[in-house]
MDAnalysis code that builds the backbone (N, CA, C; Angstrom):
import MDAnalysis as mda
import numpy as np

u = mda.Universe.empty(294, n_residues=98, atom_resindex=np.repeat(np.arange(98), 3), trajectory=True)
u.add_TopologyAttr("name", ["N", "CA", "C"] * 98)
u.add_TopologyAttr("resid", np.arange(1, 99))
u.add_TopologyAttr("resname", ["MET", "LEU", "SER", "LEU", "ASN", "SER", "PRO", "GLY", "GLU", "VAL", "ILE", "ARG", "SER", "VAL", "ALA", "SER", "ARG", "ALA", "ARG", "ASP", "ARG", "ARG", "LEU", "ARG", "GLU", "GLY", "LEU", "THR", "GLN", "GLN", "ALA", "LEU", "ALA", "ASP", "ARG", "SER", "GLY", "VAL", "SER", "PHE", "GLY", "SER", "ILE", "LYS", "ARG", "PHE", "GLU", "ARG", "THR", "GLY", "GLU", "ILE", "SER", "LEU", "ARG", "GLY", "LEU", "VAL", "GLN", "VAL", "ALA", "PHE", "ALA", "LEU", "GLY", "VAL", "GLN", "GLY", "ASP", "PHE", "GLU", "GLY", "LEU", "PHE", "GLN", "PRO", "ILE", "PRO", "PHE", "ALA", "THR", "LEU", "ASP", "GLU", "VAL", "LEU", "ALA", "THR", "PRO", "ARG", "LYS", "PRO", "MET", "ARG", "GLY", "ARG", "ARG", "ARG"])
u.atoms.positions = np.array([
    [3.884, -12.826, 10.760],
    [2.586, -13.071, 10.873],
    [1.837, -13.992, 9.932],
    [1.344, -14.868, 10.549],
    [0.117, -15.671, 9.964],
    [-1.086, -15.116, 9.625],
    [-1.696, -15.110, 8.132],
    [-3.054, -14.871, 8.006],
    [-3.516, -15.754, 7.132],
    [-4.973, -16.202, 7.522],
    [-5.820, -17.204, 7.071],
    [-6.677, -16.649, 5.745],
    [-6.134, -15.244, 5.512],
    [-7.115, -14.522, 4.122],
    [-6.415, -15.167, 2.827],
    [-7.056, -14.897, 1.883],
    [-6.347, -15.194, 0.763],
    [-6.246, -13.807, 0.152],
    [-5.702, -14.090, -0.810],
    [-5.286, -12.609, -1.691],
    [-6.825, -11.992, -1.932],
    [-7.743, -12.465, -2.578],
    [-8.770, -11.753, -3.128],
    [-9.567, -11.153, -1.616],
    [-9.343, -11.952, -0.707],
    [-10.026, -11.532, 0.801],
    [-9.291, -10.143, 1.162],
    [-7.835, -10.335, 1.179],
    [-7.218, -9.197, 1.444],
    [-7.812, -8.101, 0.790],
    [-7.657, -8.009, -0.784],
    [-7.867, -7.136, -1.672],
    [-9.363, -6.358, -1.217],
    [-10.369, -7.257, -1.064],
    [-11.396, -6.928, -0.774],
    [-11.911, -5.929, 0.450],
    [-11.186, -6.760, 1.742],
    [-11.119, -6.057, 2.822],
    [-10.435, -4.540, 2.785],
    [-9.224, -4.283, 1.992],
    [-8.972, -3.058, 1.892],
    [-9.610, -2.165, 1.141],
    [-10.198, -2.432, -0.099],
    [-11.029, -1.711, -0.831],
    [-12.289, -1.294, 0.307],
    [-12.721, -2.318, 1.259],
    [-13.877, -2.056, 2.031],
    [-13.584, -0.805, 3.409],
    [-12.415, -1.043, 3.992],
    [-11.833, -0.218, 4.561],
    [-11.774, 1.096, 3.973],
    [-10.944, 1.113, 2.795],
    [-11.179, 2.488, 2.044],
    [-12.238, 3.054, 2.071],
    [-13.294, 2.262, 1.758],
    [-14.678, 3.003, 1.361],
    [-14.978, 3.767, 2.593],
    [-14.807, 2.634, 3.599],
    [-15.597, 3.066, 5.370],
    [-14.913, 4.246, 5.601],
    [-13.402, 4.372, 5.468],
    [-12.763, 5.617, 5.581],
    [-13.597, 6.403, 4.820],
    [-13.499, 6.723, 3.746],
    [-13.924, 8.009, 2.797],
    [-15.326, 8.422, 3.315],
    [-16.256, 7.523, 3.614],
    [-17.593, 7.819, 4.120],
    [-17.456, 8.442, 5.410],
    [-16.378, 7.663, 6.614],
    [-16.107, 8.350, 7.656],
    [-15.864, 9.815, 8.015],
    [-14.891, 10.292, 6.577],
    [-14.676, 11.795, 6.137],
    [-15.464, 12.245, 5.323],
    [-16.488, 11.633, 5.091],
    [-17.944, 12.639, 4.466],
    [-17.311, 12.885, 3.233],
    [-16.693, 12.186, 2.394],
    [-16.269, 12.296, 1.261],
    [-16.963, 11.515, 0.071],
    [-17.757, 12.092, -0.957],
    [-18.061, 11.437, -2.149],
    [-16.898, 10.841, -2.730],
    [-17.112, 9.404, -3.748],
    [-16.230, 9.303, -4.644],
    [-15.704, 10.163, -5.306],
    [-16.332, 11.430, -5.894],
    [-16.057, 12.486, -6.650],
    [-14.829, 13.020, -5.964],
    [-15.365, 13.396, -4.854],
    [-14.622, 14.012, -4.097],
    [-12.962, 13.585, -3.743],
    [-13.191, 12.299, -3.206],
    [-11.869, 11.396, -2.945],
    [-11.113, 11.561, -4.705],
    [-11.723, 11.308, -5.696],
    [-11.026, 11.399, -6.708],
    [-10.372, 12.620, -7.160],
    [-11.051, 13.896, -6.755],
    [-10.552, 14.998, -6.954],
    [-9.218, 15.320, -6.052],
    [-9.141, 15.011, -4.918],
    [-8.306, 14.935, -3.382],
    [-6.948, 13.949, -4.045],
    [-7.381, 12.996, -4.425],
    [-6.675, 12.004, -4.635],
    [-5.502, 12.330, -6.252],
    [-6.440, 12.656, -7.188],
    [-5.861, 12.572, -8.242],
    [-6.143, 11.447, -9.212],
    [-6.849, 10.545, -8.527],
    [-7.077, 9.200, -9.115],
    [-8.631, 9.648, -9.787],
    [-8.901, 8.804, -10.990],
    [-10.008, 9.138, -11.544],
    [-11.059, 8.860, -10.878],
    [-12.562, 9.141, -11.405],
    [-13.649, 8.670, -10.700],
    [-13.915, 7.315, -11.014],
    [-13.642, 6.920, -12.155],
    [-13.824, 5.376, -12.601],
    [-13.110, 4.732, -11.992],
    [-11.976, 4.817, -11.587],
    [-10.746, 3.947, -11.216],
    [-11.533, 3.613, -9.142],
    [-11.566, 5.040, -8.888],
    [-12.151, 5.148, -7.371],
    [-13.374, 3.922, -7.334],
    [-14.606, 4.248, -8.351],
    [-15.630, 3.436, -8.397],
    [-15.361, 1.815, -8.284],
    [-14.384, 1.927, -9.323],
    [-13.947, 0.280, -9.712],
    [-13.274, -0.214, -8.237],
    [-12.438, 0.294, -7.916],
    [-11.744, -0.162, -6.319],
    [-12.499, -0.320, -5.552],
    [-13.440, 0.469, -4.958],
    [-14.475, 0.057, -4.067],
    [-15.446, -0.959, -4.504],
    [-15.549, -1.376, -5.654],
    [-16.432, -2.375, -6.147],
    [-15.877, -3.498, -6.197],
    [-14.483, -3.602, -6.773],
    [-13.725, -4.993, -7.227],
    [-12.792, -4.895, -6.640],
    [-12.023, -4.103, -5.924],
    [-10.781, -3.956, -5.240],
    [-9.618, -3.591, -6.159],
    [-9.833, -3.244, -7.471],
    [-8.899, -3.326, -8.691],
    [-8.571, -2.024, -8.714],
    [-7.058, -1.732, -8.357],
    [-6.441, -0.299, -8.562],
    [-5.231, -0.486, -8.510],
    [-4.398, 0.373, -9.444],
    [-2.944, 0.252, -9.472],
    [-2.336, 0.859, -8.060],
    [-0.804, 0.301, -7.779],
    [-0.369, 0.673, -6.696],
    [-0.362, 2.040, -6.563],
    [0.035, 2.594, -7.697],
    [0.011, 4.063, -7.587],
    [-1.027, 4.662, -6.970],
    [-2.365, 4.323, -7.716],
    [-3.478, 4.790, -7.171],
    [-3.628, 4.563, -5.554],
    [-3.098, 3.190, -5.551],
    [-3.712, 3.143, -3.758],
    [-3.158, 3.864, -3.040],
    [-1.767, 4.130, -3.251],
    [-0.893, 4.977, -2.464],
    [-1.421, 6.533, -2.791],
    [-1.899, 6.856, -3.539],
    [-2.569, 8.321, -3.811],
    [-4.054, 8.174, -3.006],
    [-4.894, 7.319, -3.096],
    [-5.932, 7.225, -2.396],
    [-5.576, 7.373, -0.581],
    [-4.442, 6.562, -0.411],
    [-4.072, 6.611, 0.971],
    [-3.650, 7.814, 1.647],
    [-2.951, 8.370, 0.717],
    [-2.300, 10.004, 1.093],
    [-3.472, 10.790, 1.212],
    [-4.680, 10.685, 0.401],
    [-6.009, 11.482, 0.393],
    [-6.665, 11.354, 1.427],
    [-6.689, 10.038, 2.013],
    [-7.436, 9.714, 3.390],
    [-6.515, 9.678, 4.595],
    [-5.096, 10.404, 4.152],
    [-4.289, 10.286, 5.642],
    [-3.924, 9.181, 6.168],
    [-3.899, 8.020, 5.614],
    [-3.536, 6.797, 6.068],
    [-2.321, 6.408, 5.386],
    [-1.536, 7.226, 4.842],
    [-0.103, 6.705, 4.122],
    [0.923, 6.036, 4.818],
    [0.919, 6.523, 6.460],
    [1.630, 5.692, 7.273],
    [1.469, 4.052, 7.396],
    [0.225, 3.570, 6.759],
    [0.004, 1.926, 6.899],
    [0.901, 1.499, 6.072],
    [1.546, 1.871, 5.186],
    [2.370, 1.298, 4.155],
    [3.625, 1.058, 4.506],
    [3.936, 1.716, 5.516],
    [5.534, 2.074, 6.188],
    [5.718, 0.543, 6.970],
    [4.749, -0.256, 7.116],
    [5.085, -1.740, 7.621],
    [5.166, -2.854, 6.792],
    [4.680, -2.696, 5.528],
    [5.120, -3.311, 4.270],
    [6.813, -3.523, 4.284],
    [6.896, -5.109, 3.753],
    [8.111, -5.039, 3.311],
    [9.387, -4.815, 4.147],
    [9.140, -4.824, 5.265],
    [10.514, -4.330, 6.417],
    [11.441, -5.483, 6.287],
    [12.617, -5.108, 6.583],
    [14.055, -5.779, 6.516],
    [13.893, -6.777, 7.416],
    [14.043, -8.039, 7.536],
    [14.050, -8.999, 8.179],
    [15.210, -8.779, 9.317],
    [15.019, -8.525, 10.742],
    [16.231, -8.299, 11.385],
    [16.893, -9.669, 11.688],
    [18.626, -9.345, 11.817],
    [19.368, -10.524, 11.989],
    [19.188, -11.013, 13.215],
    [19.360, -12.124, 13.545],
    [19.120, -12.727, 14.657],
    [20.469, -12.945, 15.534],
    [21.472, -13.331, 14.767],
    [22.920, -13.275, 15.294],
    [23.810, -12.557, 14.575],
    [24.997, -12.551, 15.048],
    [26.147, -11.614, 14.337],
    [26.722, -12.428, 13.241],
    [26.482, -13.866, 13.368],
    [26.787, -14.673, 11.889],
    [25.795, -14.275, 10.992],
    [24.615, -13.976, 11.193],
    [24.075, -13.842, 10.027],
    [24.299, -12.484, 9.304],
    [24.727, -11.414, 9.987],
    [25.227, -10.447, 9.625],
    [26.457, -10.515, 8.861],
    [27.184, -11.036, 9.451],
    [28.795, -11.569, 8.516],
    [28.707, -12.099, 7.459],
    [27.369, -12.919, 7.342],
    [27.054, -14.053, 6.088],
    [26.494, -13.110, 5.010],
    [26.123, -11.917, 5.022],
    [25.214, -11.319, 4.384],
    [26.018, -10.940, 3.140],
    [25.983, -11.216, 2.140],
    [26.791, -10.423, 0.880],
    [26.367, -9.064, 0.916],
    [27.515, -8.095, 0.736],
    [27.515, -6.722, 0.553],
    [26.791, -6.552, -0.855],
    [26.165, -5.520, -0.915],
    [25.373, -4.857, -1.966],
    [26.187, -4.522, -2.945],
    [26.447, -4.681, -4.164],
    [27.489, -4.201, -5.245],
    [27.324, -2.688, -4.990],
    [28.377, -2.156, -5.383],
    [28.578, -0.446, -5.343],
    [28.071, -0.252, -7.021],
    [27.466, 0.678, -6.903],
    [27.031, 1.319, -8.316],
    [27.783, 2.119, -8.841],
    [28.273, 2.677, -9.903],
    [28.799, 3.917, -10.493],
    [30.056, 3.382, -11.108],
    [30.810, 4.292, -11.628],
    [31.839, 4.148, -12.529],
    [33.188, 3.551, -11.960],
    [33.894, 2.569, -12.727],
    [34.959, 2.037, -12.040],
    [36.201, 2.907, -12.568],
    [37.333, 3.126, -12.095],
    [38.392, 3.757, -12.575],
    [39.529, 2.859, -12.393],
])
């Protein structure tokens, strides 16, 4: 998927959509902080600047009921041919050797 947005624009858009969702749910920033386990200051900063830790973003998403939106991130690229499948190196097995 091609996007003409810069990383900053994506960040601001995510923060704006999270704020809109919070308001649609009738939640204050404090209520979202309480529900998500993310500090009030972090919620306030996220909505203002877009800055938040990945853990905080996921917690906010769960609190707003949109955690499924993360499922599309970093999906494995499907193979187009059998040759691609066969050319893919196997992942090394972890564990003790005997």
